[in-house]
C-alpha positions in Angstrom: -0.1 0.0 0.1 1.7 3.3 -1.1 1.5 6.3 1.4 -1.6 8.9 1.1 0.6 11.7 0.5 2.4 9.6 -2.7 -0.9 8.8 -4.2 -1.6 12.7 -3.8 1.4 14.2 -4.9 0.8 12.3 -8.3 -2.9 13.3 -8.7 -2.0 16.8 -8.4 0.9 16.3 -11.0 -1.7 15.0 -13.8 -4.4 17.1 -12.9 -1.8 20.5 -13.4 -1.5 21.6 -9.8 -3.2 21.4 -6.1 -6.0 24.2 -6.8 -6.8 22.5 -9.8 -7.3 18.9 -7.6 -9.0 20.7 -4.9 -11.5 22.3 -7.4 -12.6 19.2 -8.9 -12.9 17.2 -5.4 -16.1 17.2 -3.7 -17.0 16.8 0.1 -19.5 14.9 2.2 -21.9 16.6 4.6 -21.0 16.6 8.1 -23.4 14.7 10.7 -25.3 17.5 11.5 -26.4 18.4 8.1 -27.3 14.4 7.7 -29.5 14.6 10.0 -31.2 17.1 8.4 -31.8 15.1 5.3 -35.8 13.8 5.4 -37.1 10.1 4.7 -38.8 11.4 0.9 -35.7 12.6 -0.3 -33.4 9.5 0.8 -36.2 7.6 -1.1 -36.1 9.7 -4.1 -32.1 9.7 -4.5 -32.3 5.8 -3.8 -35.1 5.1 -6.7 -33.1 7.3 -8.9 -30.5 5.7 -8.5 -32.2 2.3 -9.5 -33.4 3.5 -12.4 -30.4 5.0 -13.6 -28.7 2.0 -13.1 -28.6 0.2 -16.7 -30.1 3.1 -18.3 -29.1 6.7 -19.8 -29.0 9.0 -16.8 -30.2 11.8 -18.3 -33.4 10.4 -19.6 -33.9 9.6 -15.8 -33.4 13.1 -14.9 -35.7 14.3 -17.4 -38.7 12.3 -16.3 -37.5 12.9 -12.3 -40.3 15.4 -11.9 -42.7 13.2 -13.3 -42.0 10.5 -10.9 -42.0 12.5 -8.0 -45.9 13.8 -8.7 -46.7 9.9 -9.4 -45.3 8.5 -6.5 -46.5 11.6 -3.8 -43.1 13.0 -3.4 -41.9 9.7 -2.4 -43.6 9.9 1.2 -42.9 6.9 2.4 -45.5 6.6 4.8 -47.9 6.9 2.0 -46.1 4.3 -0.4 -45.7 1.4 2.0 -49.8 1.5 2.5 -49.9 1.4 -1.7 -51.5 -2.1 -2.5 -50.5 -4.0 -5.5 -53.2 -2.8 -7.9 -52.5 0.6 -7.7 -48.4 -0.3 -8.1 -49.2 -1.9 -11.0 -51.3 1.1 -12.7 -48.6 3.6 -11.8 -45.9 1.1 -13.3 -47.7 1.5 -16.8 -47.8 5.3 -16.2 -46.2 7.0 -19.8 -44.8 10.1 -17.3 -42.5 7.9 -16.2 -40.2 4.9 -17.2 -41.9 1.9 -17.4 -40.4 -1.2 -15.8 -42.4 -2.9 -13.1 -39.3 -4.5 -11.7 -37.6 -1.4 -11.0 -41.2 0.3 -10.0 -42.0 -2.4 -7.3 -38.4 -1.2 -5.3 -39.9 1.9 -4.4 -42.7 0.2 -2.1 -40.1 -2.4 -1.1 -37.2 0.0 -0.2 -40.5 2.6 1.6 -40.7 -0.4 4.1 -36.9 -0.7 4.7 -36.5 3.3 5.0 -39.9 3.3 7.4 -38.6 0.7 10.0 -34.9 2.4 10.0 -36.5 5.8 10.5 -38.9 4.5 13.5 -36.0 2.9 15.1 -33.9 5.9 14.4 -35.8 8.6 14.4 -35.2 9.4 10.7 -32.8 7.7 8.2 -30.6 10.7 7.9 -29.9 10.3 12.0 -29.7 6.4 10.9 -26.9 7.5 8.2 -25.0 10.3 10.2 -24.0 7.6 13.1 -23.0 5.0 10.7 -18.9 4.9 11.2 -16.6 5.4 8.0 -14.8 2.5 9.2 -17.5 -0.2 8.1 -18.8 1.7 5.5 -19.0 -1.9 3.4 -21.1 -2.6 6.2 -23.9 0.2 5.3 -23.6 -0.9 1.9 -24.0 -4.7 2.8 -27.4 -3.7 5.1 -28.8 -1.7 2.2 -28.0 -4.8 -0.4 -29.6 -7.4 2.3 -32.4 -5.4 3.4 -33.4 -3.0 0.4 -34.4 -3.7 -3.2 -31.9 -3.4 -6.3 -29.0 -2.1 -4.0 -26.3 -4.1 -4.6 -23.1 -3.0 -6.5 -22.5 0.3 -6.9 -26.0 1.4 -7.0 -26.4 1.6 -3.0 -23.0 3.3 -2.6 -23.6 6.1 -5.7 -27.2 6.4 -3.7 -25.3 7.3 -0.2 -22.8 9.6 -2.3 -25.5 11.6 -3.9 -27.2 12.1 -0.2 -23.7 13.4 1.5 -22.8 10.3 3.4 -19.0 10.2 3.5 -18.3 6.8 1.3 -15.8 5.8 -1.1 -16.8 4.2 -5.0 -15.5 1.5 -6.2 -15.5 2.7 -9.5 -13.2 1.6 -12.3 -10.1 3.4 -11.7 -10.3 2.8 -8.1 -10.6 -1.0 -9.1 -7.8 -0.6 -10.9 -5.5 0.7 -8.2 -6.4 -2.1 -6.0 -5.4 -4.7 -8.6 -2.4 -2.8 -9.9 -0.9 -2.7 -6.3 -1.7 -6.4 -6.1 -3.9 -5.2 -3.2 -6.7 -7.6 -3.9 -6.7 -10.0 -6.5 -10.3 -12.0 -6.4 -13.5 -10.9 -7.2 -14.5 -6.8 -6.4 -16.9 -7.4 -4.6 -15.8 -10.7 -2.3 -15.6 -10.5 1.3 -11.8 -10.4 1.9 -11.4 -7.9 -1.5 -14.2 -5.3 0.6 -12.1 -6.0 3.7 -8.9 -5.0 2.3 -10.4 -1.8 0.4 -12.1 -0.6 3.8 -9.1 -0.9 5.8 -7.1 0.4 3.1 -9.1 3.8 2.9 -9.1 3.8 7.1 -5.2 3.9 7.0 -5.2 6.7 4.5 -8.3 8.6 6.7 -5.7 8.4 9.2 -2.9 9.7 7.7 -4.3 12.7 5.8 -7.5 13.0 8.0 -9.3 13.8 4.7 -13.2 12.0 4.2 -13.2 8.8 2.2 -15.0 10.7 -0.6 -12.1 13.1 -0.5 -9.6 9.8 -0.7 -11.6 7.9 -3.5 -11.2 10.6 -5.7 -7.9 11.6 -5.1 -7.4 7.8 -5.8 -9.2 7.7 -9.0 -7.5 11.3 -10.2 -3.6 9.3 -9.3 -4.5 6.3 -11.6 -6.9 6.8 -14.7 -9.7 7.9 -16.7 -11.4 9.5 -13.5 -14.1 8.0 -12.5 -14.6 9.3 -9.3 
């Protein structure tokens, strides 16, 4: 494993200076800000990432206002009560992307988020208290208890919401394989543990967020899939 300052120096050189690199890097929300995120915004973002997976992102964006209208602003209290026949009708609405297998995740994930909210007060509060030293545990929770939130779908939704997380982009994977830190499946338990431990060590060295480190790794490595 390389020391973080070596990674950072290479990223600076590749991007043309510290200020340029700084302008490219985004930061996560802090705990106080996360606590203010409402449940409906969490479900909206989770759902958007599910629909964007394997689809043209810009098309999803163009239709998103219609999604918000059709699904009551992603109000989880209403959505968990939605009967099957209504869900099926909504899935055929031409204003949205008519993919029933993805549409039905809205109610399924609303149920998951409601359970979390009932226990923690809100999903935002739950996200705020989850330690970045076990971010892969958060991914695993979303995959196990949610619907279609495996792979990078869950992590990208978390990143968009402002929860601090690294992303297993092509460039990050390339880095870990090139440095022989992993040699099996990217999402195997062993690989994920190695990646988490490596990011945790870099975080202690740099005092930066996982999000910032993840982007710096990508910018130091390849085509900048951050």
